[in-house]
N, C-alpha and C positions, 0 to 999 in steps of 0.2 A: 179815089186815089188822092193821097196827100200831095200838096204842092211842093215844089222844090224848096221854098223858103222854109215851110214847116218841117221838112225832112232835114234840112241844114241846121235849123234851131234844135231839133231833137237830138241830132248827133252831137251838137256843141254841149248840150246839157248833159248827155251821157258821158261824153269825154271829160267834162268838168267833175262830175260826180266820181268818176274812176279815179281821177288825179287826187281829189280830196280824200277819197278812201285810202288810197295808197300812201298818201302823206300821213294820215292818221295811224296807219299801221307802222310806218317808219318812225313816227314821234313816239308811239307806245314802246317800240323796241329799243329806242335810245334814251329813254327818259331817265334811266339811272346813270348813263354815261355822260361825262363832261362834254360840253359843246366844244367843237373844234372850228377854228377860223381858218378858212383857206388862204393860203398865202399866194400873192400875185407872183407871176414869173419875173425873173431878173430883168430889169430895164423896161417893165411894163409901161406903155404910154399909148393914148389914143391921139391920133393925128387926124385933123379935120381939113378938108377943102371945102370952104364956105360955098354957099349957093352962088351960082352964076348961070346966066342965060347962055345956052348954046344951041346950035342947030339940032333938030331932031336926029336922034341916033348917033350924035358925036360922043365919043368916049371922053370921060374926065378921069384922071388918074392921080392918086395921092400916094406918095412914097414914104416909107419909114425912114427916119433919119439914121445916119451913120451906118453901122453894120447890123442893125436891127432887121428881124424879119416879121412878116405879117402872120398873125395867128387868126384873124378874121377880119370882117369889115361889113360894110353896107353902104347903101346910097338912098337918097330921097329925091323923088321927082316932085317939083312944085309948080302949081299953076292950074288953072281950070281944065279939067280933063287930062292932066298930066299922068303918065304911066311910067313906072320904072321898068325898063325892058331888060336890063341886065345888071348884075352885081356879082363880081368874081375877083379872085386874086390875079395879080400879074404873073406872066409865066416864070419869072425868076423868083417869086415868093417875097418880093421886097415892097409890095404895095397893093393897092386896091383899085378896081375900075368899076365905074358905074355909068350907065347911059339910059336914056329915056326918050320919050316923045310926048307931045302934047296935041290932042285932038283939035283940029281946027286952027292950028298955029304952026309957024315955021321953026320956032324955038321952044325950049323947056328949061326950067330952072333945075339945075343938078347940084346936089351936095354929096361929097364922098367922105367916108370915114374908114380909117384902118386902125386896127388893134395891133400894136407892135410889141416886140419883146426882143431881148438879147438872144 
C-alpha cells in the first residue's frame, strides 16, 4: 500500500499534468486570436495590515478605504509553528479578517491583505 506522501505526490503530478494539457489546448485554440489583457476593476487597490504579534486566535482586520468593497483577501501567520486559523471577509463586505495561533506560544504574528475596488 503506498504511503500518504506518495499518494499526495502522485495526485499533485496528475493535477499538474491535467492543467498543463488543458492550457495547451486553450493555447492552441486561441493561437490565431489576438491576446486580450484583462482590465482591473475600477478603483482596484490592495490594502495591507503589516505583521504584528497578537494573542492566539485574536482577529486582525483591514478595511478598504472610502466607499470601496472587498473582492478578496488573505492572511499570513508568522512564527515557529504558526498556523493561519481563519481568513474571511467582514460581514459588511468592506474588509478582510485573519486570525491564527502559534504552537507553544501565547501569541502569533499576523498580516492581513484586502483586494478592494469601487
